[in-house]
A tleap script that builds the chain and sets N, CA, C and O, in Angstrom:
source leaprc.protein.ff14SB
mol = sequence {
  NMET GLY GLU VAL ILE TYR SER LYS ILE ASN
  VAL ILE THR GLN ASP LYS GLY ASP ILE PHE
  LYS LEU LEU THR LYS ASP SER THR GLY PHE
  ASN LYS PHE GLY GLU ALA TYR TYR SER ASN
  ILE ASN PHE ASN GLU ILE LYS GLY TRP LYS
  LYS HIE LEU LYS MET GLN CYS ILE LEU ILE
  PRO VAL SER GLY ASP VAL ASP VAL VAL THR
  TYR ASN LEU GLU SER ASN GLN PHE GLU LYS
  PHE ASN LEU ASN ILE LYS ASP PRO TYR ARG
  LEU VAL ILE PRO PRO ASN ILE ILE PHE ALA
  PHE LYS GLY ASN GLU ILE SER ASN CYS MET
  LEU ASN ILE GLY ASN ILE LEU HIE ASP PRO
  GLU GLU SER LEU THR TYR ASN LEU ASN GLU
  PHE LYS TYR ASN CTRP
}
set mol.1.N position { 66.596 -41.997 49.962 }
set mol.1.CA position { 67.124 -42.338 51.311 }
set mol.1.C position { 67.442 -41.559 52.345 }
set mol.1.O position { 67.066 -40.496 51.853 }
set mol.2.N position { 67.699 -41.374 53.017 }
set mol.2.CA position { 67.973 -40.260 53.843 }
set mol.2.C position { 69.376 -39.622 54.173 }
set mol.2.O position { 69.946 -40.532 54.775 }
set mol.3.N position { 70.040 -38.802 54.121 }
set mol.3.CA position { 71.538 -38.767 54.495 }
set mol.3.C position { 71.570 -39.566 56.320 }
set mol.3.O position { 70.482 -39.665 56.887 }
set mol.4.N position { 72.673 -39.993 56.954 }
set mol.4.CA position { 72.991 -39.711 58.706 }
set mol.4.C position { 73.744 -38.333 58.871 }
set mol.4.O position { 74.533 -37.931 58.016 }
set mol.5.N position { 73.467 -37.668 59.968 }
set mol.5.CA position { 74.021 -36.475 60.219 }
set mol.5.C position { 74.424 -36.864 61.682 }
set mol.5.O position { 73.780 -37.534 62.489 }
set mol.6.N position { 75.763 -36.221 61.833 }
set mol.6.CA position { 76.610 -36.221 62.966 }
set mol.6.C position { 76.904 -34.678 63.255 }
set mol.6.O position { 77.846 -34.039 62.787 }
set mol.7.N position { 76.073 -34.281 63.980 }
set mol.7.CA position { 76.139 -33.063 64.366 }
set mol.7.C position { 77.009 -32.800 66.446 }
set mol.7.O position { 76.890 -33.519 67.437 }
set mol.8.N position { 77.541 -31.883 66.304 }
set mol.8.CA position { 78.103 -31.584 67.849 }
set mol.8.C position { 76.297 -30.794 68.156 }
set mol.8.O position { 75.238 -30.421 67.651 }
set mol.9.N position { 77.454 -31.043 69.921 }
set mol.9.CA position { 76.126 -30.977 71.021 }
set mol.9.C position { 76.999 -29.759 71.967 }
set mol.9.O position { 78.070 -29.712 72.572 }
set mol.10.N position { 75.386 -28.464 71.580 }
set mol.10.CA position { 75.732 -27.838 72.777 }
set mol.10.C position { 76.051 -27.774 74.401 }
set mol.10.O position { 75.206 -27.894 75.289 }
set mol.11.N position { 77.342 -27.576 74.561 }
set mol.11.CA position { 77.561 -28.170 76.239 }
set mol.11.C position { 77.955 -27.027 76.886 }
set mol.11.O position { 79.083 -26.560 76.724 }
set mol.12.N position { 76.913 -26.401 77.795 }
set mol.12.CA position { 76.767 -25.415 78.381 }
set mol.12.C position { 77.620 -25.464 79.378 }
set mol.12.O position { 77.416 -26.411 80.137 }
set mol.13.N position { 79.149 -24.283 79.845 }
set mol.13.CA position { 80.140 -24.874 81.001 }
set mol.13.C position { 79.545 -24.353 82.677 }
set mol.13.O position { 79.582 -23.126 82.765 }
set mol.14.N position { 79.313 -24.662 83.251 }
set mol.14.CA position { 78.712 -23.599 84.283 }
set mol.14.C position { 80.164 -24.018 85.494 }
set mol.14.O position { 81.047 -24.722 85.005 }
set mol.15.N position { 80.327 -23.605 86.879 }
set mol.15.CA position { 81.040 -23.970 87.709 }
set mol.15.C position { 80.309 -25.353 88.881 }
set mol.15.O position { 80.922 -25.923 89.784 }
set mol.16.N position { 78.980 -25.556 88.494 }
set mol.16.CA position { 78.613 -26.449 89.580 }
set mol.16.C position { 78.378 -26.997 88.455 }
set mol.16.O position { 77.156 -26.848 88.422 }
set mol.17.N position { 78.669 -27.577 87.404 }
set mol.17.CA position { 78.504 -28.378 86.630 }
set mol.17.C position { 77.672 -28.008 85.277 }
set mol.17.O position { 76.630 -27.372 85.121 }
set mol.18.N position { 78.712 -28.782 84.191 }
set mol.18.CA position { 78.289 -28.319 82.438 }
set mol.18.C position { 77.095 -29.031 82.460 }
set mol.18.O position { 76.987 -30.115 83.033 }
set mol.19.N position { 75.517 -28.059 81.417 }
set mol.19.CA position { 74.433 -28.225 80.316 }
set mol.19.C position { 74.726 -29.162 79.720 }
set mol.19.O position { 75.945 -29.231 79.560 }
set mol.20.N position { 74.044 -30.147 79.189 }
set mol.20.CA position { 74.264 -30.611 77.770 }
set mol.20.C position { 73.270 -30.959 76.918 }
set mol.20.O position { 72.761 -32.078 76.974 }
set mol.21.N position { 72.713 -29.606 75.632 }
set mol.21.CA position { 71.704 -29.210 74.984 }
set mol.21.C position { 71.449 -29.984 73.849 }
set mol.21.O position { 71.664 -29.640 72.687 }
set mol.22.N position { 70.621 -31.858 74.531 }
set mol.22.CA position { 70.300 -33.179 73.807 }
set mol.22.C position { 69.827 -32.427 72.045 }
set mol.22.O position { 70.448 -32.611 70.998 }
set mol.23.N position { 68.583 -31.601 72.241 }
set mol.23.CA position { 68.313 -32.020 71.556 }
set mol.23.C position { 67.123 -30.869 71.258 }
set mol.23.O position { 66.539 -30.822 72.341 }
set mol.24.N position { 66.674 -30.226 70.650 }
set mol.24.CA position { 65.617 -29.384 70.191 }
set mol.24.C position { 65.027 -29.325 69.370 }
set mol.24.O position { 65.708 -29.592 68.380 }
set mol.25.N position { 63.789 -29.057 69.065 }
set mol.25.CA position { 63.083 -29.250 67.957 }
set mol.25.C position { 62.999 -28.118 66.808 }
set mol.25.O position { 62.224 -27.935 65.869 }
set mol.26.N position { 63.976 -27.535 67.224 }
set mol.26.CA position { 64.812 -27.250 66.005 }
set mol.26.C position { 66.205 -28.568 65.463 }
set mol.26.O position { 66.495 -28.852 64.301 }
set mol.27.N position { 66.657 -28.987 66.386 }
set mol.27.CA position { 67.642 -29.669 66.396 }
set mol.27.C position { 67.732 -29.703 64.196 }
set mol.27.O position { 66.774 -29.560 63.436 }
set mol.28.N position { 68.845 -29.880 63.909 }
set mol.28.CA position { 68.940 -30.992 62.608 }
set mol.28.C position { 68.511 -31.641 62.219 }
set mol.28.O position { 67.462 -31.015 62.373 }
set mol.29.N position { 68.119 -32.716 61.624 }
set mol.29.CA position { 67.965 -33.853 61.296 }
set mol.29.C position { 65.848 -33.723 61.939 }
set mol.29.O position { 64.805 -33.789 61.289 }
set mol.30.N position { 66.111 -33.536 63.363 }
set mol.30.CA position { 65.373 -34.240 64.680 }
set mol.30.C position { 63.150 -33.510 63.300 }
set mol.30.O position { 63.004 -32.523 62.580 }
set mol.31.N position { 62.062 -34.718 63.673 }
set mol.31.CA position { 61.371 -34.189 63.090 }
set mol.31.C position { 59.636 -34.069 63.559 }
set mol.31.O position { 58.700 -33.328 63.259 }
set mol.32.N position { 59.901 -35.585 64.711 }
set mol.32.CA position { 58.254 -35.504 65.330 }
set mol.32.C position { 58.895 -36.501 66.637 }
set mol.32.O position { 59.800 -37.321 66.479 }
set mol.33.N position { 58.339 -36.274 67.675 }
set mol.33.CA position { 59.067 -37.444 68.411 }
set mol.33.C position { 57.868 -38.968 68.511 }
set mol.33.O position { 56.904 -39.234 67.793 }
set mol.34.N position { 58.147 -39.332 69.085 }
set mol.34.CA position { 57.225 -41.097 68.882 }
set mol.34.C position { 57.643 -41.594 70.104 }
set mol.34.O position { 56.758 -41.629 70.959 }
set mol.35.N position { 59.444 -42.241 70.641 }
set mol.35.CA position { 59.567 -42.982 71.944 }
set mol.35.C position { 61.240 -42.463 72.078 }
set mol.35.O position { 61.772 -41.750 71.228 }
set mol.36.N position { 62.009 -43.026 73.446 }
set mol.36.CA position { 62.514 -42.574 73.869 }
set mol.36.C position { 63.424 -43.498 74.474 }
set mol.36.O position { 62.730 -44.016 75.349 }
set mol.37.N position { 64.593 -44.029 74.533 }
set mol.37.CA position { 65.128 -45.394 75.732 }
set mol.37.C position { 66.929 -45.394 75.484 }
set mol.37.O position { 67.644 -44.870 74.629 }
set mol.38.N position { 67.220 -46.281 76.725 }
set mol.38.CA position { 68.415 -46.231 76.988 }
set mol.38.C position { 68.957 -47.233 76.601 }
set mol.38.O position { 68.753 -48.125 77.425 }
set mol.39.N position { 69.764 -47.696 75.475 }
set mol.39.CA position { 70.386 -48.829 75.723 }
set mol.39.C position { 72.175 -49.330 76.171 }
set mol.39.O position { 73.133 -48.982 75.481 }
set mol.40.N position { 72.291 -50.118 77.339 }
set mol.40.CA position { 73.186 -50.232 77.639 }
set mol.40.C position { 74.141 -51.069 76.439 }
set mol.40.O position { 73.507 -51.718 75.607 }
set mol.41.N position { 75.840 -51.053 76.339 }
set mol.41.CA position { 76.422 -51.679 75.514 }
set mol.41.C position { 77.889 -51.831 76.593 }
set mol.41.O position { 78.708 -51.018 77.022 }
set mol.42.N position { 77.713 -53.168 76.727 }
set mol.42.CA position { 78.960 -54.194 77.336 }
set mol.42.C position { 80.655 -53.503 76.379 }
set mol.42.O position { 80.927 -53.297 75.196 }
set mol.43.N position { 81.239 -53.391 77.388 }
set mol.43.CA position { 82.800 -54.069 76.772 }
set mol.43.C position { 83.097 -54.378 75.775 }
set mol.43.O position { 83.798 -55.372 75.963 }
set mol.44.N position { 83.031 -54.168 74.628 }
set mol.44.CA position { 83.928 -54.902 73.723 }
set mol.44.C position { 82.605 -55.466 72.666 }
set mol.44.O position { 82.727 -55.802 71.488 }
set mol.45.N position { 81.649 -55.454 73.287 }
set mol.45.CA position { 80.988 -56.626 72.311 }
set mol.45.C position { 79.861 -54.898 71.166 }
set mol.45.O position { 79.579 -53.707 71.033 }
set mol.46.N position { 79.749 -56.429 70.709 }
set mol.46.CA position { 78.711 -55.396 69.154 }
set mol.46.C position { 77.415 -55.511 69.024 }
set mol.46.O position { 77.012 -56.671 69.115 }
set mol.47.N position { 76.619 -54.701 68.840 }
set mol.47.CA position { 75.091 -54.932 69.192 }
set mol.47.C position { 74.459 -54.560 67.367 }
set mol.47.O position { 74.734 -53.470 66.864 }
set mol.48.N position { 74.047 -55.087 66.974 }
set mol.48.CA position { 73.130 -55.441 65.510 }
set mol.48.C position { 74.125 -56.186 64.416 }
set mol.48.O position { 75.229 -56.728 64.460 }
set mol.49.N position { 73.434 -55.998 63.724 }
set mol.49.CA position { 73.091 -55.542 62.761 }
set mol.49.C position { 71.458 -54.896 62.494 }
set mol.49.O position { 70.806 -55.705 61.833 }
set mol.50.N position { 70.968 -54.121 62.716 }
set mol.50.CA position { 69.447 -53.419 62.617 }
set mol.50.C position { 68.799 -52.580 61.325 }
set mol.50.O position { 69.483 -51.578 61.113 }
set mol.51.N position { 67.481 -52.725 60.242 }
set mol.51.CA position { 67.551 -51.227 59.558 }
set mol.51.C position { 65.768 -51.281 60.164 }
set mol.51.O position { 65.063 -52.291 60.178 }
set mol.52.N position { 65.305 -49.666 60.692 }
set mol.52.CA position { 64.687 -49.549 60.715 }
set mol.52.C position { 63.169 -48.804 59.042 }
set mol.52.O position { 62.875 -47.680 58.637 }
set mol.53.N position { 62.912 -49.590 58.835 }
set mol.53.CA position { 61.844 -48.820 57.565 }
set mol.53.C position { 61.709 -48.174 57.680 }
set mol.53.O position { 62.230 -47.267 57.030 }
set mol.54.N position { 61.016 -48.026 58.462 }
set mol.54.CA position { 60.246 -45.857 59.520 }
set mol.54.C position { 60.720 -45.331 60.174 }
set mol.54.O position { 60.537 -44.120 60.304 }
set mol.55.N position { 61.908 -46.330 61.185 }
set mol.55.CA position { 61.575 -44.767 62.050 }
set mol.55.C position { 63.329 -44.460 62.065 }
set mol.55.O position { 64.359 -45.098 61.850 }
set mol.56.N position { 63.056 -43.503 62.338 }
set mol.56.CA position { 64.663 -42.182 62.360 }
set mol.56.C position { 64.893 -42.512 63.585 }
set mol.56.O position { 64.036 -42.621 64.461 }
set mol.57.N position { 66.465 -42.745 63.740 }
set mol.57.CA position { 66.410 -42.863 65.222 }
set mol.57.C position { 67.943 -41.504 65.720 }
set mol.57.O position { 69.124 -41.264 65.472 }
set mol.58.N position { 67.027 -41.116 66.361 }
set mol.58.CA position { 68.454 -39.769 67.107 }
set mol.58.C position { 69.309 -41.162 68.206 }
set mol.58.O position { 68.789 -42.177 68.671 }
set mol.59.N position { 70.490 -40.756 68.306 }
set mol.59.CA position { 71.747 -41.112 69.078 }
set mol.59.C position { 72.274 -40.946 69.909 }
set mol.59.O position { 73.441 -41.250 69.664 }
set mol.60.N position { 72.150 -40.546 71.078 }
set mol.60.CA position { 72.852 -39.366 71.609 }
set mol.60.C position { 73.681 -40.086 73.353 }
set mol.60.O position { 73.136 -40.618 74.320 }
set mol.61.N position { 75.050 -39.782 73.095 }
set mol.61.CA position { 75.585 -40.199 73.874 }
set mol.61.C position { 75.316 -39.886 75.726 }
set mol.61.O position { 74.909 -38.782 76.089 }
set mol.62.N position { 75.619 -41.051 76.781 }
set mol.62.CA position { 74.562 -40.990 77.884 }
set mol.62.C position { 75.812 -41.306 78.370 }
set mol.62.O position { 76.374 -40.245 78.645 }
set mol.63.N position { 76.365 -42.045 78.558 }
set mol.63.CA position { 77.994 -42.574 79.227 }
set mol.63.C position { 78.629 -43.542 78.391 }
set mol.63.O position { 78.231 -44.465 77.680 }
set mol.64.N position { 79.680 -43.077 78.674 }
set mol.64.CA position { 80.825 -44.738 78.491 }
set mol.64.C position { 81.274 -43.928 76.477 }
set mol.64.O position { 80.854 -42.831 76.111 }
set mol.65.N position { 81.992 -44.690 75.757 }
set mol.65.CA position { 82.181 -44.620 74.582 }
set mol.65.C position { 82.014 -45.752 73.401 }
set mol.65.O position { 82.520 -46.874 73.374 }
set mol.66.N position { 81.255 -45.199 72.545 }
set mol.66.CA position { 80.921 -46.212 71.592 }
set mol.66.C position { 80.817 -45.730 69.884 }
set mol.66.O position { 80.106 -44.823 69.451 }
set mol.67.N position { 81.667 -46.547 69.146 }
set mol.67.CA position { 81.674 -46.818 68.167 }
set mol.67.C position { 80.548 -46.995 67.578 }
set mol.67.O position { 79.880 -47.852 68.158 }
set mol.68.N position { 79.710 -46.255 66.062 }
set mol.68.CA position { 78.080 -46.519 65.871 }
set mol.68.C position { 78.870 -47.117 64.433 }
set mol.68.O position { 79.595 -46.318 65.026 }
set mol.69.N position { 79.381 -47.595 63.371 }
set mol.69.CA position { 79.116 -47.938 61.837 }
set mol.69.C position { 77.281 -47.587 61.293 }
set mol.69.O position { 76.414 -47.503 62.163 }
set mol.70.N position { 77.056 -47.479 60.330 }
set mol.70.CA position { 76.202 -47.269 59.710 }
set mol.70.C position { 76.535 -48.574 58.291 }
set mol.70.O position { 77.278 -49.555 58.312 }
set mol.71.N position { 75.494 -47.959 57.002 }
set mol.71.CA position { 75.726 -49.232 56.124 }
set mol.71.C position { 74.671 -49.052 55.414 }
set mol.71.O position { 73.495 -49.391 55.548 }
set mol.72.N position { 75.510 -48.205 54.279 }
set mol.72.CA position { 74.213 -47.783 52.856 }
set mol.72.C position { 74.220 -48.751 52.192 }
set mol.72.O position { 75.297 -49.023 51.663 }
set mol.73.N position { 73.156 -49.580 51.965 }
set mol.73.CA position { 73.131 -50.496 50.339 }
set mol.73.C position { 73.587 -49.916 49.763 }
set mol.73.O position { 74.805 -49.770 49.656 }
set mol.74.N position { 72.214 -49.068 48.848 }
set mol.74.CA position { 72.389 -48.526 47.274 }
set mol.74.C position { 73.700 -47.994 47.641 }
set mol.74.O position { 73.552 -46.910 47.077 }
set mol.75.N position { 75.558 -47.877 48.450 }
set mol.75.CA position { 76.162 -47.103 47.625 }
set mol.75.C position { 77.585 -47.724 48.237 }
set mol.75.O position { 78.781 -47.587 47.979 }
set mol.76.N position { 76.702 -48.562 49.293 }
set mol.76.CA position { 77.807 -50.288 49.407 }
set mol.76.C position { 78.258 -49.478 50.782 }
set mol.76.O position { 77.548 -50.127 51.550 }
set mol.77.N position { 79.021 -48.398 51.757 }
set mol.77.CA position { 79.399 -47.735 51.519 }
set mol.77.C position { 79.206 -47.720 53.042 }
set mol.77.O position { 78.094 -47.549 53.542 }
set mol.78.N position { 80.724 -47.970 54.026 }
set mol.78.CA position { 80.462 -48.486 55.621 }
set mol.78.C position { 80.800 -46.548 55.967 }
set mol.78.O position { 81.106 -45.658 55.173 }
set mol.79.N position { 80.636 -46.518 57.048 }
set mol.79.CA position { 80.935 -45.099 57.568 }
set mol.79.C position { 80.418 -45.287 59.410 }
set mol.79.O position { 79.295 -45.677 59.726 }
set mol.80.N position { 81.352 -44.968 60.278 }
set mol.80.CA position { 82.645 -44.644 61.471 }
set mol.80.C position { 81.634 -43.647 62.113 }
set mol.80.O position { 80.894 -42.933 61.437 }
set mol.81.N position { 81.664 -43.659 63.488 }
set mol.81.CA position { 80.650 -42.663 63.895 }
set mol.81.C position { 81.138 -42.502 65.725 }
set mol.81.O position { 80.125 -42.906 66.295 }
set mol.82.N position { 81.927 -42.208 66.565 }
set mol.82.CA position { 82.279 -42.214 68.073 }
set mol.82.C position { 81.089 -41.406 68.706 }
set mol.82.O position { 81.016 -40.248 68.293 }
set mol.83.N position { 80.490 -41.646 69.290 }
set mol.83.CA position { 79.675 -41.524 70.325 }
set mol.83.C position { 80.509 -41.314 72.322 }
set mol.83.O position { 80.877 -42.164 73.133 }
set mol.84.N position { 80.484 -39.916 72.365 }
set mol.84.CA position { 81.084 -39.777 74.058 }
set mol.84.C position { 80.495 -38.951 73.915 }
set mol.84.O position { 79.957 -38.354 72.983 }
set mol.85.N position { 80.718 -38.796 76.335 }
set mol.85.CA position { 80.454 -37.561 76.201 }
set mol.85.C position { 81.772 -36.985 75.991 }
set mol.85.O position { 82.019 -35.964 75.350 }
set mol.86.N position { 82.308 -37.480 76.387 }
set mol.86.CA position { 83.925 -36.218 76.220 }
set mol.86.C position { 83.817 -34.842 75.266 }
set mol.86.O position { 84.271 -33.719 75.485 }
set mol.87.N position { 83.273 -35.198 74.462 }
set mol.87.CA position { 82.529 -34.587 72.708 }
set mol.87.C position { 81.859 -35.331 71.981 }
set mol.87.O position { 81.972 -36.240 71.159 }
set mol.88.N position { 81.025 -34.623 72.570 }
set mol.88.CA position { 79.707 -35.403 72.473 }
set mol.88.C position { 78.343 -35.068 71.094 }
set mol.88.O position { 77.701 -34.036 70.899 }
set mol.89.N position { 78.315 -35.914 70.621 }
set mol.89.CA position { 77.929 -36.247 69.263 }
set mol.89.C position { 76.570 -36.324 69.296 }
set mol.89.O position { 76.101 -37.010 70.204 }
set mol.90.N position { 75.629 -35.665 68.348 }
set mol.90.CA position { 74.025 -36.656 68.568 }
set mol.90.C position { 74.286 -36.539 66.414 }
set mol.90.O position { 74.648 -35.932 65.405 }
set mol.91.N position { 73.872 -37.389 66.893 }
set mol.91.CA position { 74.078 -38.812 65.360 }
set mol.91.C position { 71.849 -38.687 65.236 }
set mol.91.O position { 70.884 -38.576 65.992 }
set mol.92.N position { 72.094 -38.784 64.057 }
set mol.92.CA position { 70.670 -39.486 63.878 }
set mol.92.C position { 70.842 -39.980 61.612 }
set mol.92.O position { 71.001 -39.590 60.455 }
set mol.93.N position { 70.576 -41.330 62.784 }
set mol.93.CA position { 69.903 -42.315 61.321 }
set mol.93.C position { 68.521 -42.535 60.871 }
set mol.93.O position { 67.427 -42.741 61.398 }
set mol.94.N position { 68.845 -42.453 60.082 }
set mol.94.CA position { 67.130 -42.523 58.774 }
set mol.94.C position { 66.849 -43.537 58.631 }
set mol.94.O position { 67.732 -44.206 59.170 }
set mol.95.N position { 65.801 -44.445 58.031 }
set mol.95.CA position { 65.237 -44.968 57.259 }
set mol.95.C position { 66.024 -45.801 56.694 }
set mol.95.O position { 67.194 -45.439 56.573 }
set mol.96.N position { 65.691 -46.948 56.259 }
set mol.96.CA position { 66.840 -48.344 55.647 }
set mol.96.C position { 67.889 -47.425 55.424 }
set mol.96.O position { 67.947 -46.745 54.400 }
set mol.97.N position { 69.067 -47.353 56.713 }
set mol.97.CA position { 70.441 -47.402 57.098 }
set mol.97.C position { 70.706 -48.180 58.074 }
set mol.97.O position { 70.036 -48.151 59.106 }
set mol.98.N position { 71.539 -48.847 57.927 }
set mol.98.CA position { 72.404 -50.915 58.565 }
set mol.98.C position { 73.080 -49.766 59.144 }
set mol.98.O position { 73.563 -48.711 58.732 }
set mol.99.N position { 72.851 -50.702 60.882 }
set mol.99.CA position { 73.860 -50.142 61.799 }
set mol.99.C position { 74.066 -51.155 62.956 }
set mol.99.O position { 73.522 -52.242 63.152 }
set mol.100.N position { 75.247 -50.318 63.848 }
set mol.100.CA position { 76.116 -51.356 64.576 }
set mol.100.C position { 76.081 -50.513 65.497 }
set mol.100.O position { 75.763 -49.330 65.372 }
set mol.101.N position { 76.433 -51.112 66.563 }
set mol.101.CA position { 77.704 -50.117 67.695 }
set mol.101.C position { 78.244 -51.117 68.897 }
set mol.101.O position { 77.791 -52.157 69.376 }
set mol.102.N position { 79.107 -50.537 69.092 }
set mol.102.CA position { 80.330 -51.354 69.957 }
set mol.102.C position { 81.600 -50.418 70.728 }
set mol.102.O position { 82.482 -49.586 70.520 }
set mol.103.N position { 80.848 -51.375 71.915 }
set mol.103.CA position { 81.499 -50.272 73.403 }
set mol.103.C position { 82.726 -50.532 73.198 }
set mol.103.O position { 83.149 -51.580 72.710 }
set mol.104.N position { 83.450 -49.489 73.597 }
set mol.104.CA position { 84.765 -49.353 73.805 }
set mol.104.C position { 85.582 -48.627 75.358 }
set mol.104.O position { 86.755 -48.259 75.295 }
set mol.105.N position { 84.727 -48.503 76.744 }
set mol.105.CA position { 84.280 -48.531 77.724 }
set mol.105.C position { 83.585 -49.856 79.093 }
set mol.105.O position { 82.796 -50.725 78.722 }
set mol.106.N position { 83.892 -49.798 80.090 }
set mol.106.CA position { 83.616 -50.658 80.583 }
set mol.106.C position { 82.238 -50.328 81.272 }
set mol.106.O position { 82.361 -49.843 82.397 }
set mol.107.N position { 81.515 -50.423 81.015 }
set mol.107.CA position { 80.220 -48.976 80.774 }
set mol.107.C position { 79.653 -47.884 79.538 }
set mol.107.O position { 80.369 -46.924 79.250 }
set mol.108.N position { 78.358 -48.085 78.847 }
set mol.108.CA position { 78.131 -47.496 77.195 }
set mol.108.C position { 76.590 -47.081 77.752 }
set mol.108.O position { 75.615 -47.829 77.827 }
set mol.109.N position { 76.625 -46.521 77.895 }
set mol.109.CA position { 75.607 -45.879 77.671 }
set mol.109.C position { 74.701 -44.759 76.544 }
set mol.109.O position { 74.936 -43.557 76.674 }
set mol.110.N position { 73.853 -45.133 75.645 }
set mol.110.CA position { 73.318 -43.852 74.474 }
set mol.110.C position { 72.287 -43.957 74.571 }
set mol.110.O position { 71.841 -45.093 74.728 }
set mol.111.N position { 71.520 -42.984 74.531 }
set mol.111.CA position { 70.120 -42.270 74.306 }
set mol.111.C position { 69.300 -42.793 73.178 }
set mol.111.O position { 70.267 -42.832 72.417 }
set mol.112.N position { 68.697 -43.062 72.720 }
set mol.112.CA position { 68.045 -43.268 71.398 }
set mol.112.C position { 66.280 -42.236 71.413 }
set mol.112.O position { 65.406 -42.028 72.255 }
set mol.113.N position { 66.414 -42.016 70.585 }
set mol.113.CA position { 65.219 -41.102 70.481 }
set mol.113.C position { 64.728 -41.526 69.090 }
set mol.113.O position { 65.572 -41.773 68.229 }
set mol.114.N position { 63.711 -41.604 68.875 }
set mol.114.CA position { 62.777 -42.631 67.812 }
set mol.114.C position { 61.995 -42.280 67.691 }
set mol.114.O position { 61.394 -41.935 68.709 }
set mol.115.N position { 61.055 -41.980 65.778 }
set mol.115.CA position { 60.634 -40.557 65.910 }
set mol.115.C position { 58.314 -40.785 65.447 }
set mol.115.O position { 57.340 -40.111 65.110 }
set mol.116.N position { 58.862 -42.722 65.922 }
set mol.116.CA position { 57.477 -43.358 65.774 }
set mol.116.C position { 57.433 -44.362 67.253 }
set mol.116.O position { 58.395 -45.049 67.595 }
set mol.117.N position { 56.703 -44.320 67.686 }
set mol.117.CA position { 57.254 -46.479 68.784 }
set mol.117.C position { 58.064 -47.336 67.753 }
set mol.117.O position { 58.491 -47.208 66.605 }
set mol.118.N position { 58.057 -48.178 68.645 }
set mol.118.CA position { 58.853 -49.080 68.250 }
set mol.118.C position { 57.673 -50.985 68.223 }
set mol.118.O position { 57.293 -51.766 69.096 }
set mol.119.N position { 57.510 -50.887 66.305 }
set mol.119.CA position { 57.091 -51.629 66.328 }
set mol.119.C position { 58.116 -53.465 65.568 }
set mol.119.O position { 58.837 -53.221 64.601 }
set mol.120.N position { 58.109 -53.884 65.694 }
set mol.120.CA position { 59.168 -55.583 65.836 }
set mol.120.C position { 58.355 -54.969 64.213 }
set mol.120.O position { 58.897 -53.941 63.807 }
set mol.121.N position { 57.320 -55.420 63.423 }
set mol.121.CA position { 57.077 -55.556 62.274 }
set mol.121.C position { 58.758 -54.100 61.602 }
set mol.121.O position { 59.327 -54.220 60.517 }
set mol.122.N position { 58.961 -53.399 62.255 }
set mol.122.CA position { 59.378 -52.098 60.864 }
set mol.122.C position { 60.553 -52.369 60.588 }
set mol.122.O position { 61.178 -51.629 59.827 }
set mol.123.N position { 61.391 -54.004 61.395 }
set mol.123.CA position { 62.649 -52.984 61.392 }
set mol.123.C position { 63.107 -54.752 61.137 }
set mol.123.O position { 62.476 -55.761 61.454 }
set mol.124.N position { 64.422 -54.614 60.455 }
set mol.124.CA position { 65.019 -56.552 59.572 }
set mol.124.C position { 66.612 -55.918 61.177 }
set mol.124.O position { 67.280 -55.007 61.666 }
set mol.125.N position { 66.247 -57.373 61.182 }
set mol.125.CA position { 67.893 -57.355 62.315 }
set mol.125.C position { 68.922 -58.525 61.300 }
set mol.125.O position { 68.223 -59.394 60.779 }
set mol.126.N position { 70.473 -58.638 60.970 }
set mol.126.CA position { 70.908 -58.737 60.503 }
set mol.126.C position { 71.723 -59.351 61.327 }
set mol.126.O position { 72.024 -58.822 62.397 }
set mol.127.N position { 72.443 -61.149 60.781 }
set mol.127.CA position { 73.698 -61.537 61.573 }
set mol.127.C position { 75.182 -60.404 62.112 }
set mol.127.O position { 75.187 -59.180 62.242 }
set mol.128.N position { 75.394 -60.594 62.152 }
set mol.128.CA position { 76.708 -60.153 62.932 }
set mol.128.C position { 77.902 -59.905 61.601 }
set mol.128.O position { 78.519 -58.866 61.367 }
set mol.129.N position { 77.998 -61.563 60.658 }
set mol.129.CA position { 78.793 -61.803 60.207 }
set mol.129.C position { 78.322 -61.602 58.855 }
set mol.129.O position { 79.136 -61.721 57.939 }
set mol.130.N position { 76.706 -61.216 58.523 }
set mol.130.CA position { 76.120 -60.451 57.783 }
set mol.130.C position { 77.177 -60.127 56.606 }
set mol.130.O position { 77.374 -60.737 55.555 }
set mol.131.N position { 77.942 -58.693 57.250 }
set mol.131.CA position { 78.029 -57.381 56.215 }
set mol.131.C position { 79.737 -58.025 56.518 }
set mol.131.O position { 80.119 -59.178 56.718 }
set mol.132.N position { 80.436 -56.821 56.448 }
set mol.132.CA position { 81.821 -57.974 56.261 }
set mol.132.C position { 82.230 -56.464 57.002 }
set mol.132.O position { 82.179 -55.594 56.132 }
set mol.133.N position { 82.630 -55.877 58.377 }
set mol.133.CA position { 83.402 -54.796 59.605 }
set mol.133.C position { 84.584 -55.104 59.922 }
set mol.133.O position { 84.768 -56.129 60.577 }
set mol.134.N position { 85.416 -54.474 59.619 }
set mol.134.CA position { 86.649 -55.303 60.458 }
set mol.134.C position { 86.713 -53.846 62.189 }
set mol.134.O position { 87.342 -52.788 62.195 }
set mol.135.N position { 85.787 -54.451 63.405 }
set mol.135.CA position { 85.814 -53.503 64.596 }
set mol.135.C position { 87.613 -53.912 64.215 }
set mol.135.O position { 88.515 -53.423 64.895 }
savepdb mol mol.pdb
quit
């Protein structure tokens, strides 16, 4: 099973507005492109738990503040990461890691870059109560 990678996004500060270099072909954890989509998360709402069997997900903050919690079945451990635009990081979640996320602001949006096309047969969705995490 692969490791979750939490890495800083390069911000190029400019007088007329900053540039956020989200991802390059050389970025740690990037292996290929399958699809990209936005996911909105309402304030205090939790989306998840989800486990992809084949897809690697790269999560990048677009707006707001989102807590992402991963759960590794092998080690039986949770790990919490924060994604926000003020201190931007990118989170690479390999296949077979369970994850969920919670919106901390009124408007929260994440970009998900998958390495394969969406296939409903390659992922599992779990009930929120199935894993005991204190949000």
